[in-house]
Backbone as a printed PyTorch tensor [residue, N CA C, xyz], in Angstrom:
tensor([[[ 21.3970, -26.6730,  -3.7630],
         [ 20.2980, -24.9210,  -4.0190],
         [ 21.0390, -23.9870,  -3.0560]],

        [[ 21.6460, -24.1480,  -2.2690],
         [ 21.9710, -22.9220,  -1.5530],
         [ 23.3440, -22.4990,  -2.0800]],

        [[ 23.9750, -23.3760,  -2.9400],
         [ 25.3270, -23.2810,  -3.4380],
         [ 25.0960, -22.5910,  -4.9770]],

        [[ 23.9290, -22.9250,  -5.5130],
         [ 23.6460, -21.9550,  -6.9680],
         [ 22.8990, -20.7020,  -6.4720]],

        [[ 22.1910, -20.4900,  -5.3210],
         [ 22.0280, -19.4600,  -4.7090],
         [ 23.1720, -18.3790,  -4.8250]],

        [[ 24.1200, -19.1160,  -3.9460],
         [ 25.1810, -18.4210,  -3.4030],
         [ 25.8080, -17.6200,  -4.4620]],

        [[ 26.0440, -18.6400,  -5.7610],
         [ 26.9780, -18.5280,  -6.8050],
         [ 25.9590, -17.0270,  -7.7510]],

        [[ 24.6260, -17.0140,  -8.0380],
         [ 24.2450, -16.6340,  -8.5850],
         [ 24.0770, -15.4460,  -8.0450]],

        [[ 23.7880, -14.9950,  -6.5910],
         [ 24.2920, -13.5760,  -5.9730],
         [ 25.4200, -12.9810,  -6.1400]],

        [[ 26.3630, -14.2090,  -5.8420],
         [ 28.2980, -13.4550,  -6.3580],
         [ 28.2610, -12.8180,  -7.3170]],

        [[ 27.8530, -13.5530,  -8.4900],
         [ 28.0750, -13.3170,  -9.8580],
         [ 27.1630, -12.2180, -10.1240]],

        [[ 25.6150, -11.8770,  -9.7850],
         [ 25.0940, -10.6280, -10.2170],
         [ 25.2950,  -9.8680,  -8.8860]],

        [[ 26.2120,  -9.9370,  -8.0620],
         [ 26.8150,  -8.4720,  -7.5080],
         [ 28.2880,  -8.2090,  -8.1000]],

        [[ 29.4150,  -9.2160,  -8.8010],
         [ 30.2040,  -8.6360,  -9.0240],
         [ 29.7280,  -8.0100, -10.5720]],

        [[ 28.6330,  -8.4470, -11.1640],
         [ 28.4240,  -7.3710, -12.7770],
         [ 28.0450,  -6.1560, -12.1100]],

        [[ 26.8710,  -6.1590, -11.1400],
         [ 26.8240,  -4.8260, -11.1330],
         [ 27.7680,  -3.9390, -10.2980]],

        [[ 28.6850,  -4.3510,  -9.6960],
         [ 29.7440,  -3.5200,  -9.3150],
         [ 31.0130,  -2.9160, -10.3040]],

        [[ 30.8230,  -4.2540, -11.3690],
         [ 31.5420,  -3.5600, -12.4660],
         [ 31.1730,  -2.8250, -13.0740]],

        [[ 29.6660,  -2.6390, -13.5480],
         [ 28.9230,  -1.6150, -14.5350],
         [ 29.0900,  -0.4790, -13.5580]],

        [[ 28.9950,  -0.4960, -12.1780],
         [ 28.9930,   0.6970, -11.4260],
         [ 30.3030,   1.2940, -11.7250]],

        [[ 31.3870,   0.9690, -11.5200],
         [ 32.7220,   1.3380, -11.9960],
         [ 33.1370,   1.7410, -12.8400]],

        [[ 32.0680,   1.0390, -13.8980],
         [ 32.6360,   1.8020, -15.1920],
         [ 31.5670,   2.6410, -15.5850]],

        [[ 30.8810,   3.2140, -14.5430],
         [ 29.6810,   4.2020, -15.0140],
         [ 30.5800,   5.4600, -14.3540]],

        [[ 31.2800,   5.1840, -13.0130],
         [ 31.6680,   5.7680, -12.3410],
         [ 33.1310,   6.6610, -13.3700]],

        [[ 33.5560,   6.1540, -13.9680],
         [ 35.0720,   6.2760, -14.4740],
         [ 34.7960,   6.8030, -15.9400]],

        [[ 33.5440,   6.8360, -16.0740],
         [ 33.0210,   7.2110, -17.5610],
         [ 33.3890,   6.5550, -18.6140]],

        [[ 33.4610,   5.3050, -18.5580],
         [ 33.4130,   4.5030, -19.6940],
         [ 32.2070,   4.5140, -20.9340]],

        [[ 32.6810,   4.5880, -22.0300],
         [ 31.8930,   4.4500, -23.2240],
         [ 30.8530,   3.6440, -23.3170]],

        [[ 31.3730,   2.5470, -23.0230],
         [ 29.8640,   1.3410, -23.4480],
         [ 29.2380,   1.5000, -21.9540]],

        [[ 29.3270,   1.8160, -21.0690],
         [ 28.6570,   2.1630, -20.0170],
         [ 27.2290,   3.4710, -19.9830]],

        [[ 28.0420,   3.8150, -20.5330],
         [ 27.4010,   5.5070, -20.4320],
         [ 26.4200,   5.6040, -22.2290]],

        [[ 27.1240,   4.6820, -23.0120],
         [ 26.2670,   4.6700, -24.2720],
         [ 24.6810,   4.5410, -23.9300]],

        [[ 24.1150,   3.5170, -22.8330],
         [ 22.9970,   3.1720, -23.0260],
         [ 22.2010,   4.7650, -22.2900]],

        [[ 22.8600,   5.4550, -21.6710],
         [ 22.4080,   6.4110, -20.4150],
         [ 21.8460,   7.1930, -21.3630]],

        [[ 23.1300,   7.7230, -22.4040],
         [ 22.6730,   9.0190, -23.3230],
         [ 21.9290,   8.4540, -24.6160]],

        [[ 21.7420,   7.3790, -24.7620],
         [ 20.3190,   6.6100, -25.3050],
         [ 18.9760,   7.1570, -25.0790]],

        [[ 18.8910,   7.1300, -23.8240],
         [ 17.5920,   7.1060, -23.1550],
         [ 17.1010,   8.4220, -22.8900]],

        [[ 18.7880,   9.3740, -22.9400],
         [ 18.8730,  10.8990, -22.3450],
         [ 18.5840,  11.0320, -21.1180]],

        [[ 19.2200,  10.3110, -20.4950],
         [ 19.5200,   9.9360, -18.6810],
         [ 20.1620,  11.4060, -18.5070]],

        [[ 20.3090,  12.1900, -17.6570],
         [ 21.0330,  13.2380, -17.8850],
         [ 22.3410,  12.5440, -16.7110]],

        [[ 23.7450,  13.2020, -17.7960],
         [ 24.7220,  12.6140, -16.7480],
         [ 25.3080,  13.4080, -15.4730]],

        [[ 24.5720,  14.2720, -15.3090],
         [ 25.0070,  14.7170, -13.8860],
         [ 24.5940,  13.8430, -12.8240]],

        [[ 23.5360,  13.0320, -13.2610],
         [ 22.7050,  12.2100, -11.9240],
         [ 23.3720,  10.6960, -12.0170]],

        [[ 24.4150,  10.6030, -12.8790],
         [ 25.0870,   9.1320, -13.1160],
         [ 25.3930,   8.6360, -11.6150]],

        [[ 25.9180,   9.8950, -10.8270],
         [ 26.5270,   9.5140,  -9.6850],
         [ 25.6020,   8.6320,  -8.5960]],

        [[ 24.1790,   9.1140,  -9.1540],
         [ 23.1660,   8.6700,  -8.2020],
         [ 23.1400,   6.7320,  -8.7650]],

        [[ 22.7720,   6.2950,  -9.9080],
         [ 22.7740,   5.1270, -10.4750],
         [ 24.3910,   4.6470,  -9.9170]],

        [[ 25.1960,   5.0580,  -9.8130],
         [ 26.3500,   4.4820,  -8.9960],
         [ 26.5240,   4.0470,  -7.5680]],

        [[ 25.8770,   4.5800,  -7.1490],
         [ 25.5180,   4.4330,  -5.7470],
         [ 24.3420,   3.3530,  -5.2020]],

        [[ 23.3940,   3.4610,  -6.2300],
         [ 22.3900,   2.3310,  -6.2300],
         [ 22.7360,   1.1010,  -6.4180]],

        [[ 23.9130,   0.9620,  -7.5520],
         [ 24.3770,  -0.1550,  -7.9740],
         [ 25.2310,  -0.4450,  -6.8790]],

        [[ 26.1610,  -0.0950,  -6.4870],
         [ 26.8070,  -0.1750,  -5.6280],
         [ 26.3120,  -0.9510,  -4.3190]],

        [[ 25.0710,  -0.2430,  -3.6120],
         [ 24.6630,  -0.2130,  -2.2840],
         [ 23.9750,  -1.6670,  -2.8650]],

        [[ 23.4040,  -2.0680,  -4.1490],
         [ 22.6790,  -3.3350,  -4.3100],
         [ 23.7090,  -4.4860,  -3.7200]],

        [[ 24.9670,  -4.2400,  -4.8190],
         [ 25.8260,  -5.1670,  -4.8340],
         [ 26.3960,  -5.4770,  -3.3550]],

        [[ 26.7350,  -4.9340,  -2.8720],
         [ 26.7940,  -4.8210,  -1.2080],
         [ 25.5620,  -5.8450,  -0.4030]],

        [[ 24.7930,  -5.5140,  -0.5500],
         [ 23.6220,  -5.9870,  -0.3230],
         [ 23.3680,  -7.0810,  -0.7460]],

        [[ 23.6030,  -7.8250,  -1.8670],
         [ 23.2230,  -9.2920,  -2.2270],
         [ 24.6610,  -9.7900,  -1.5810]],

        [[ 25.9460,  -9.5440,  -1.6670],
         [ 26.9400, -10.0730,  -0.8290],
         [ 26.5140, -10.4240,   0.8050]],

        [[ 26.3840,  -9.0480,   1.2540],
         [ 25.9670,  -9.1000,   2.6330],
         [ 24.4320,  -9.8780,   2.9180]],

        [[ 23.6530, -10.0360,   2.0940],
         [ 22.2050, -11.2730,   2.3390],
         [ 23.0020, -12.4680,   2.2280]],

        [[ 24.1540, -12.8570,   1.7870],
         [ 24.1840, -14.4040,   1.7340],
         [ 24.7340, -14.8320,   3.3400]],

        [[ 24.9480, -14.0260,   4.2010],
         [ 24.8030, -14.1470,   5.7840],
         [ 24.0570, -13.7990,   6.1580]],

        [[ 23.6220, -12.5850,   5.8350],
         [ 22.4530, -12.0430,   6.7060],
         [ 21.1920, -11.7230,   5.5250]],

        [[ 20.1750, -12.5550,   5.8480],
         [ 18.8720, -13.1570,   4.8760],
         [ 18.1230, -11.5420,   5.0200]],

        [[ 18.1010, -10.7270,   6.0460],
         [ 17.1870,  -9.6700,   5.8270],
         [ 18.0570,  -8.3900,   4.9650]],

        [[ 19.2070,  -8.3780,   4.8480],
         [ 20.0790,  -7.5170,   3.6340],
         [ 19.7330,  -7.8370,   2.5240]],

        [[ 19.7970,  -9.3370,   2.2810],
         [ 19.4140, -10.0120,   0.7560],
         [ 18.1000,  -9.7010,   0.1200]],

        [[ 16.9900,  -9.7860,   1.5810],
         [ 15.8370,  -9.6890,   0.8100],
         [ 15.5150,  -7.8920,   0.4120]],

        [[ 16.4250,  -7.0010,   1.3330],
         [ 16.2590,  -5.8650,   0.9290],
         [ 16.8270,  -5.1900,  -0.5890]],

        [[ 17.9670,  -6.1570,  -0.7500],
         [ 18.5650,  -5.7050,  -1.7140],
         [ 17.9850,  -6.0560,  -3.1620]],

        [[ 17.2040,  -7.5820,  -3.0720],
         [ 16.2440,  -8.2720,  -3.9950],
         [ 15.2530,  -7.3690,  -4.6700]],

        [[ 14.9590,  -6.2060,  -3.8680],
         [ 13.8590,  -5.1890,  -4.0270],
         [ 14.5240,  -4.4090,  -5.1820]]])
């Protein structure tokens, strides 16, 4: 079970990281959904920071449980 939860955390963190990079550099597939819901593109940097912090928190949470709990919220 530990291996499965670790793998799930790593894959989720990788997905969050790559989506954050896509938003940061302005890739069209990443921004299409934001435009569809009329999210202000001037605030995309906040989403990038939140996704990056969540990804880091998930990876750090593998070794330090309080960080993993915080990242899961």
